PDB file with one MODEL, atoms N, CA, C and O in Angstrom:
MODEL        1
ATOM      1  N   MET A   1     -36.397  53.184  88.212  1.00  0.00           N
ATOM      2  CA  MET A   1     -36.840  53.425  86.859  1.00  0.00           C
ATOM      3  C   MET A   1     -37.297  52.122  86.200  1.00  0.00           C
ATOM      4  O   MET A   1     -38.217  52.128  85.383  1.00  0.00           O
ATOM      5  N   HIS A   2     -36.662  51.017  86.551  1.00  0.00           N
ATOM      6  CA  HIS A   2     -37.043  49.709  86.003  1.00  0.00           C
ATOM      7  C   HIS A   2     -38.497  49.391  86.340  1.00  0.00           C
ATOM      8  O   HIS A   2     -39.229  48.834  85.521  1.00  0.00           O
ATOM      9  N   ARG A   3     -38.903  49.751  87.554  1.00  0.00           N
ATOM     10  CA  ARG A   3     -40.277  49.492  87.999  1.00  0.00           C
ATOM     11  C   ARG A   3     -41.274  50.225  87.105  1.00  0.00           C
ATOM     12  O   ARG A   3     -42.294  49.655  86.718  1.00  0.00           O
ATOM     13  N   TYR A   4     -40.988  51.470  86.778  1.00  0.00           N
ATOM     14  CA  TYR A   4     -41.893  52.240  85.924  1.00  0.00           C
ATOM     15  C   TYR A   4     -41.960  51.648  84.522  1.00  0.00           C
ATOM     16  O   TYR A   4     -43.008  51.691  83.877  1.00  0.00           O
ATOM     17  N   GLY A   5     -40.862  51.106  84.055  1.00  0.00           N
ATOM     18  CA  GLY A   5     -40.860  50.433  82.756  1.00  0.00           C
ATOM     19  C   GLY A   5     -41.772  49.218  82.763  1.00  0.00           C
ATOM     20  O   GLY A   5     -42.505  48.980  81.802  1.00  0.00           O
ATOM     21  N   LYS A   6     -41.728  48.445  83.848  1.00  0.00           N
ATOM     22  CA  LYS A   6     -42.610  47.278  83.979  1.00  0.00           C
ATOM     23  C   LYS A   6     -44.070  47.720  84.045  1.00  0.00           C
ATOM     24  O   LYS A   6     -44.939  47.101  83.431  1.00  0.00           O
ATOM     25  N   GLN A   7     -44.335  48.787  84.789  1.00  0.00           N
ATOM     26  CA  GLN A   7     -45.701  49.289  84.874  1.00  0.00           C
ATOM     27  C   GLN A   7     -46.200  49.703  83.490  1.00  0.00           C
ATOM     28  O   GLN A   7     -47.345  49.426  83.130  1.00  0.00           O
ATOM     29  N   TYR A   8     -45.351  50.355  82.730  1.00  0.00           N
ATOM     30  CA  TYR A   8     -45.734  50.796  81.390  1.00  0.00           C
ATOM     31  C   TYR A   8     -46.016  49.598  80.484  1.00  0.00           C
ATOM     32  O   TYR A   8     -46.952  49.627  79.684  1.00  0.00           O
ATOM     33  N   GLN A   9     -45.210  48.551  80.610  1.00  0.00           N
ATOM     34  CA  GLN A   9     -45.443  47.342  79.814  1.00  0.00           C
ATOM     35  C   GLN A   9     -46.798  46.725  80.163  1.00  0.00           C
ATOM     36  O   GLN A   9     -47.553  46.322  79.278  1.00  0.00           O
ATOM     37  N   TYR A  10     -47.096  46.656  81.456  1.00  0.00           N
ATOM     38  CA  TYR A  10     -48.405  46.138  81.876  1.00  0.00           C
ATOM     39  C   TYR A  10     -49.523  47.009  81.319  1.00  0.00           C
ATOM     40  O   TYR A  10     -50.524  46.497  80.817  1.00  0.00           O
ATOM     41  N   PHE A  11     -49.354  48.317  81.407  1.00  0.00           N
ATOM     42  CA  PHE A  11     -50.369  49.239  80.917  1.00  0.00           C
ATOM     43  C   PHE A  11     -50.623  49.022  79.424  1.00  0.00           C
ATOM     44  O   PHE A  11     -51.773  48.989  78.986  1.00  0.00           O
ATOM     45  N   GLN A  12     -49.562  48.875  78.657  1.00  0.00           N
ATOM     46  CA  GLN A  12     -49.713  48.631  77.218  1.00  0.00           C
ATOM     47  C   GLN A  12     -50.473  47.329  76.959  1.00  0.00           C
ATOM     48  O   GLN A  12     -51.333  47.270  76.080  1.00  0.00           O
ATOM     49  N   GLN A  13     -50.151  46.293  77.727  1.00  0.00           N
ATOM     50  CA  GLN A  13     -50.831  45.007  77.559  1.00  0.00           C
ATOM     51  C   GLN A  13     -52.307  45.115  77.939  1.00  0.00           C
ATOM     52  O   GLN A  13     -53.169  44.554  77.262  1.00  0.00           O
ATOM     53  N   ILE A  14     -52.595  45.831  79.015  1.00  0.00           N
ATOM     54  CA  ILE A  14     -53.984  46.004  79.448  1.00  0.00           C
ATOM     55  C   ILE A  14     -54.785  46.712  78.361  1.00  0.00           C
ATOM     56  O   ILE A  14     -55.895  46.292  78.035  1.00  0.00           O
ATOM     57  N   VAL A  15     -54.235  47.770  77.807  1.00  0.00           N
ATOM     58  CA  VAL A  15     -54.934  48.509  76.748  1.00  0.00           C
ATOM     59  C   VAL A  15     -55.160  47.615  75.535  1.00  0.00           C
ATOM     60  O   VAL A  15     -56.250  47.611  74.962  1.00  0.00           O
ATOM     61  N   ALA A  16     -54.137  46.856  75.140  1.00  0.00           N
ATOM     62  CA  ALA A  16     -54.264  45.983  73.965  1.00  0.00           C
ATOM     63  C   ALA A  16     -55.343  44.923  74.172  1.00  0.00           C
ATOM     64  O   ALA A  16     -56.153  44.677  73.279  1.00  0.00           O
ATOM     65  N   VAL A  17     -55.354  44.298  75.345  1.00  0.00           N
ATOM     66  CA  VAL A  17     -56.359  43.266  75.626  1.00  0.00           C
ATOM     67  C   VAL A  17     -57.741  43.903  75.709  1.00  0.00           C
ATOM     68  O   VAL A  17     -58.710  43.361  75.176  1.00  0.00           O
ATOM     69  N   TYR A  18     -57.835  45.037  76.368  1.00  0.00           N
ATOM     70  CA  TYR A  18     -59.132  45.700  76.503  1.00  0.00           C
ATOM     71  C   TYR A  18     -59.709  46.065  75.135  1.00  0.00           C
ATOM     72  O   TYR A  18     -60.916  45.957  74.919  1.00  0.00           O
ATOM     73  N   GLU A  19     -58.848  46.494  74.215  1.00  0.00           N
ATOM     74  CA  GLU A  19     -59.323  46.872  72.880  1.00  0.00           C
ATOM     75  C   GLU A  19     -59.667  45.663  72.019  1.00  0.00           C
ATOM     76  O   GLU A  19     -60.582  45.734  71.198  1.00  0.00           O
ATOM     77  N   SER A  20     -58.951  44.557  72.191  1.00  0.00           N
ATOM     78  CA  SER A  20     -59.178  43.386  71.335  1.00  0.00           C
ATOM     79  C   SER A  20     -60.108  42.346  71.959  1.00  0.00           C
ATOM     80  O   SER A  20     -60.835  41.657  71.243  1.00  0.00           O
ATOM     81  N   GLU A  21     -60.091  42.228  73.289  1.00  0.00           N
ATOM     82  CA  GLU A  21     -60.908  41.232  73.993  1.00  0.00           C
ATOM     83  C   GLU A  21     -61.519  41.852  75.255  1.00  0.00           C
ATOM     84  O   GLU A  21     -61.174  41.436  76.361  1.00  0.00           O
ATOM     85  N   PRO A  22     -62.411  42.827  75.119  1.00  0.00           N
ATOM     86  CA  PRO A  22     -62.913  43.532  76.308  1.00  0.00           C
ATOM     87  C   PRO A  22     -63.652  42.646  77.309  1.00  0.00           C
ATOM     88  O   PRO A  22     -63.815  43.032  78.466  1.00  0.00           O
ATOM     89  N   ASP A  23     -64.096  41.480  76.888  1.00  0.00           N
ATOM     90  CA  ASP A  23     -64.804  40.580  77.807  1.00  0.00           C
ATOM     91  C   ASP A  23     -63.892  39.549  78.470  1.00  0.00           C
ATOM     92  O   ASP A  23     -64.372  38.696  79.216  1.00  0.00           O
ATOM     93  N   ASN A  24     -62.595  39.613  78.212  1.00  0.00           N
ATOM     94  CA  ASN A  24     -61.649  38.663  78.794  1.00  0.00           C
ATOM     95  C   ASN A  24     -61.235  39.158  80.183  1.00  0.00           C
ATOM     96  O   ASN A  24     -60.105  39.599  80.397  1.00  0.00           O
ATOM     97  N   TYR A  25     -62.187  39.071  81.120  1.00  0.00           N
ATOM     98  CA  TYR A  25     -61.971  39.603  82.461  1.00  0.00           C
ATOM     99  C   TYR A  25     -60.839  38.905  83.205  1.00  0.00           C
ATOM    100  O   TYR A  25     -60.122  39.539  83.978  1.00  0.00           O
ATOM    101  N   ALA A  26     -60.678  37.624  82.981  1.00  0.00           N
ATOM    102  CA  ALA A  26     -59.620  36.888  83.680  1.00  0.00           C
ATOM    103  C   ALA A  26     -58.247  37.423  83.279  1.00  0.00           C
ATOM    104  O   ALA A  26     -57.383  37.641  84.128  1.00  0.00           O
ATOM    105  N   ARG A  27     -58.060  37.629  81.998  1.00  0.00           N
ATOM    106  CA  ARG A  27     -56.754  38.132  81.533  1.00  0.00           C
ATOM    107  C   ARG A  27     -56.539  39.575  81.983  1.00  0.00           C
ATOM    108  O   ARG A  27     -55.454  39.929  82.442  1.00  0.00           O
ATOM    109  N   LEU A  28     -57.571  40.403  81.853  1.00  0.00           N
ATOM    110  CA  LEU A  28     -57.452  41.795  82.293  1.00  0.00           C
ATOM    111  C   LEU A  28     -57.159  41.873  83.787  1.00  0.00           C
ATOM    112  O   LEU A  28     -56.322  42.664  84.221  1.00  0.00           O
ATOM    113  N   SER A  29     -57.847  41.055  84.564  1.00  0.00           N
ATOM    114  CA  SER A  29     -57.637  41.040  86.006  1.00  0.00           C
ATOM    115  C   SER A  29     -56.216  40.614  86.354  1.00  0.00           C
ATOM    116  O   SER A  29     -55.580  41.201  87.229  1.00  0.00           O
ATOM    117  N   GLY A  30     -55.727  39.597  85.669  1.00  0.00           N
ATOM    118  CA  GLY A  30     -54.362  39.136  85.911  1.00  0.00           C
ATOM    119  C   GLY A  30     -53.326  40.196  85.583  1.00  0.00           C
ATOM    120  O   GLY A  30     -52.357  40.376  86.320  1.00  0.00           O
ATOM    121  N   LEU A  31     -53.531  40.895  84.478  1.00  0.00           N
ATOM    122  CA  LEU A  31     -52.603  41.964  84.098  1.00  0.00           C
ATOM    123  C   LEU A  31     -52.653  43.118  85.096  1.00  0.00           C
ATOM    124  O   LEU A  31     -51.617  43.679  85.455  1.00  0.00           O
ATOM    125  N   MET A  32     -53.856  43.471  85.542  1.00  0.00           N
ATOM    126  CA  MET A  32     -53.974  44.556  86.522  1.00  0.00           C
ATOM    127  C   MET A  32     -53.329  44.175  87.847  1.00  0.00           C
ATOM    128  O   MET A  32     -52.705  45.008  88.505  1.00  0.00           O
ATOM    129  N   GLN A  33     -53.482  42.918  88.233  1.00  0.00           N
ATOM    130  CA  GLN A  33     -52.849  42.464  89.470  1.00  0.00           C
ATOM    131  C   GLN A  33     -51.331  42.525  89.335  1.00  0.00           C
ATOM    132  O   GLN A  33     -50.638  42.958  90.255  1.00  0.00           O
ATOM    133  N   GLY A  34     -50.821  42.093  88.195  1.00  0.00           N
ATOM    134  CA  GLY A  34     -49.380  42.170  87.963  1.00  0.00           C
ATOM    135  C   GLY A  34     -48.876  43.598  88.033  1.00  0.00           C
ATOM    136  O   GLY A  34     -47.813  43.862  88.595  1.00  0.00           O
ATOM    137  N   MET A  35     -49.637  44.517  87.465  1.00  0.00           N
ATOM    138  CA  MET A  35     -49.241  45.923  87.506  1.00  0.00           C
ATOM    139  C   MET A  35     -49.237  46.443  88.936  1.00  0.00           C
ATOM    140  O   MET A  35     -48.329  47.177  89.325  1.00  0.00           O
ATOM    141  N   GLN A  36     -50.247  46.068  89.727  1.00  0.00           N
ATOM    142  CA  GLN A  36     -50.304  46.500  91.123  1.00  0.00           C
ATOM    143  C   GLN A  36     -49.120  45.968  91.919  1.00  0.00           C
ATOM    144  O   GLN A  36     -48.635  46.634  92.832  1.00  0.00           O
ATOM    145  N   GLU A  37     -48.660  44.786  91.581  1.00  0.00           N
ATOM    146  CA  GLU A  37     -47.539  44.183  92.303  1.00  0.00           C
ATOM    147  C   GLU A  37     -46.227  44.920  92.055  1.00  0.00           C
ATOM    148  O   GLU A  37     -45.267  44.731  92.802  1.00  0.00           O
ATOM    149  N   THR A  38     -46.170  45.751  91.026  1.00  0.00           N
ATOM    150  CA  THR A  38     -44.948  46.520  90.767  1.00  0.00           C
ATOM    151  C   THR A  38     -44.863  47.760  91.642  1.00  0.00           C
ATOM    152  O   THR A  38     -43.826  48.423  91.678  1.00  0.00           O
ATOM    153  N   GLY A  39     -45.955  48.084  92.357  1.00  0.00           N
ATOM    154  CA  GLY A  39     -45.933  49.226  93.270  1.00  0.00           C
ATOM    155  C   GLY A  39     -46.691  50.424  92.739  1.00  0.00           C
ATOM    156  O   GLY A  39     -47.369  50.354  91.714  1.00  0.00           O
ATOM    157  N   GLN A  40     -46.560  51.526  93.460  1.00  0.00           N
ATOM    158  CA  GLN A  40     -47.251  52.762  93.108  1.00  0.00           C
ATOM    159  C   GLN A  40     -46.711  53.328  91.799  1.00  0.00           C
ATOM    160  O   GLN A  40     -45.509  53.265  91.536  1.00  0.00           O
ATOM    161  N   PRO A  41     -47.597  53.876  90.986  1.00  0.00           N
ATOM    162  CA  PRO A  41     -47.128  54.574  89.785  1.00  0.00           C
ATOM    163  C   PRO A  41     -46.455  55.885  90.187  1.00  0.00           C
ATOM    164  O   PRO A  41     -46.574  56.306  91.338  1.00  0.00           O
ATOM    165  N   PRO A  42     -45.761  56.528  89.274  1.00  0.00           N
ATOM    166  CA  PRO A  42     -45.099  57.799  89.599  1.00  0.00           C
ATOM    167  C   PRO A  42     -46.105  58.823  90.140  1.00  0.00           C
ATOM    168  O   PRO A  42     -47.228  58.919  89.646  1.00  0.00           O
ATOM    169  N   SER A  43     -45.695  59.575  91.145  1.00  0.00           N
ATOM    170  CA  SER A  43     -46.595  60.545  91.779  1.00  0.00           C
ATOM    171  C   SER A  43     -47.088  61.593  90.794  1.00  0.00           C
ATOM    172  O   SER A  43     -48.184  62.127  90.967  1.00  0.00           O
ATOM    173  N   GLU A  44     -46.311  61.898  89.770  1.00  0.00           N
ATOM    174  CA  GLU A  44     -46.718  62.878  88.767  1.00  0.00           C
ATOM    175  C   GLU A  44     -47.978  62.424  88.031  1.00  0.00           C
ATOM    176  O   GLU A  44     -48.799  63.250  87.632  1.00  0.00           O
ATOM    177  N   ILE A  45     -48.127  61.120  87.853  1.00  0.00           N
ATOM    178  CA  ILE A  45     -49.303  60.581  87.176  1.00  0.00           C
ATOM    179  C   ILE A  45     -50.474  60.513  88.140  1.00  0.00           C
ATOM    180  O   ILE A  45     -51.598  60.872  87.787  1.00  0.00           O
ATOM    181  N   VAL A  46     -50.215  60.055  89.347  1.00  0.00           N
ATOM    182  CA  VAL A  46     -51.278  59.887  90.337  1.00  0.00           C
ATOM    183  C   VAL A  46     -51.932  61.219  90.664  1.00  0.00           C
ATOM    184  O   VAL A  46     -53.155  61.285  90.787  1.00  0.00           O
ATOM    185  N   LYS A  47     -51.154  62.272  90.806  1.00  0.00           N
ATOM    186  CA  LYS A  47     -51.744  63.567  91.173  1.00  0.00           C
ATOM    187  C   LYS A  47     -52.671  64.081  90.082  1.00  0.00           C
ATOM    188  O   LYS A  47     -53.603  64.829  90.377  1.00  0.00           O
ATOM    189  N   ASP A  48     -52.440  63.698  88.822  1.00  0.00           N
ATOM    190  CA  ASP A  48     -53.325  64.101  87.734  1.00  0.00           C
ATOM    191  C   ASP A  48     -54.633  63.321  87.740  1.00  0.00           C
ATOM    192  O   ASP A  48     -55.619  63.775  87.158  1.00  0.00           O
ATOM    193  N   LEU A  49     -54.663  62.169  88.380  1.00  0.00           N
ATOM    194  CA  LEU A  49     -55.852  61.325  88.391  1.00  0.00           C
ATOM    195  C   LEU A  49     -56.640  61.403  89.686  1.00  0.00           C
ATOM    196  O   LEU A  49     -57.855  61.207  89.689  1.00  0.00           O
ATOM    197  N   ALA A  50     -55.959  61.688  90.779  1.00  0.00           N
ATOM    198  CA  ALA A  50     -56.598  61.660  92.092  1.00  0.00           C
ATOM    199  C   ALA A  50     -57.500  62.878  92.297  1.00  0.00           C
ATOM    200  O   ALA A  50     -57.134  63.988  91.910  1.00  0.00           O
ATOM    201  N   PRO A  51     -58.676  62.681  92.902  1.00  0.00           N
ATOM    202  CA  PRO A  51     -59.538  63.819  93.231  1.00  0.00           C
ATOM    203  C   PRO A  51     -58.802  64.788  94.145  1.00  0.00           C
ATOM    204  O   PRO A  51     -58.152  64.370  95.103  1.00  0.00           O
ATOM    205  N   GLY A  52     -58.901  66.050  93.861  1.00  0.00           N
ATOM    206  CA  GLY A  52     -58.217  67.049  94.672  1.00  0.00           C
ATOM    207  C   GLY A  52     -56.771  67.242  94.278  1.00  0.00           C
ATOM    208  O   GLY A  52     -56.085  68.094  94.843  1.00  0.00           O
ATOM    209  N   GLY A  53     -56.294  66.469  93.321  1.00  0.00           N
ATOM    210  CA  GLY A  53     -54.907  66.579  92.894  1.00  0.00           C
ATOM    211  C   GLY A  53     -54.684  67.649  91.849  1.00  0.00           C
ATOM    212  O   GLY A  53     -53.584  67.790  91.315  1.00  0.00           O
ATOM    213  N   ARG A  54     -55.728  68.403  91.560  1.00  0.00           N
ATOM    214  CA  ARG A  54     -55.679  69.469  90.567  1.00  0.00           C
ATOM    215  C   ARG A  54     -55.279  68.955  89.195  1.00  0.00           C
ATOM    216  O   ARG A  54     -54.610  69.634  88.417  1.00  0.00           O
ATOM    217  N   GLY A  55     -55.709  67.742  88.931  1.00  0.00           N
ATOM    218  CA  GLY A  55     -55.414  67.143  87.639  1.00  0.00           C
ATOM    219  C   GLY A  55     -56.544  67.338  86.656  1.00  0.00           C
ATOM    220  O   GLY A  55     -57.474  68.109  86.895  1.00  0.00           O
ATOM    221  N   LYS A  56     -56.452  66.643  85.571  1.00  0.00           N
ATOM    222  CA  LYS A  56     -57.389  66.798  84.468  1.00  0.00           C
ATOM    223  C   LYS A  56     -58.794  66.303  84.796  1.00  0.00           C
ATOM    224  O   LYS A  56     -59.752  66.706  84.135  1.00  0.00           O
ATOM    225  N   LEU A  57     -58.938  65.445  85.793  1.00  0.00           N
ATOM    226  CA  LEU A  57     -60.249  64.891  86.108  1.00  0.00           C
ATOM    227  C   LEU A  57     -61.041  65.756  87.077  1.00  0.00           C
ATOM    228  O   LEU A  57     -62.240  65.543  87.255  1.00  0.00           O
ATOM    229  N   ASP A  58     -60.394  66.722  87.701  1.00  0.00           N
ATOM    230  CA  ASP A  58     -61.101  67.606  88.628  1.00  0.00           C
ATOM    231  C   ASP A  58     -61.973  68.578  87.855  1.00  0.00           C
ATOM    232  O   ASP A  58     -61.645  68.996  86.744  1.00  0.00           O
ATOM    233  N   LYS A  59     -63.093  68.928  88.472  1.00  0.00           N
ATOM    234  CA  LYS A  59     -64.002  69.896  87.830  1.00  0.00           C
ATOM    235  C   LYS A  59     -63.866  71.248  88.457  1.00  0.00           C
ATOM    236  O   LYS A  59     -64.548  72.189  88.050  1.00  0.00           O
TER     237      LYS A  59
ENDMDL
END
């Protein structure tokens, strides 16, 4: 559960930077890399995003 908390913190930071400094690619890239280092997100979220996962992005 701690891992998911860290992922959520990274996600919040990414959104904040993207909204305030969308051209700050170095910072966004660093935050995304940090988030990736925490591992896979919860499968419940991934299935909603992945093609064929019958999530909201499927047509």
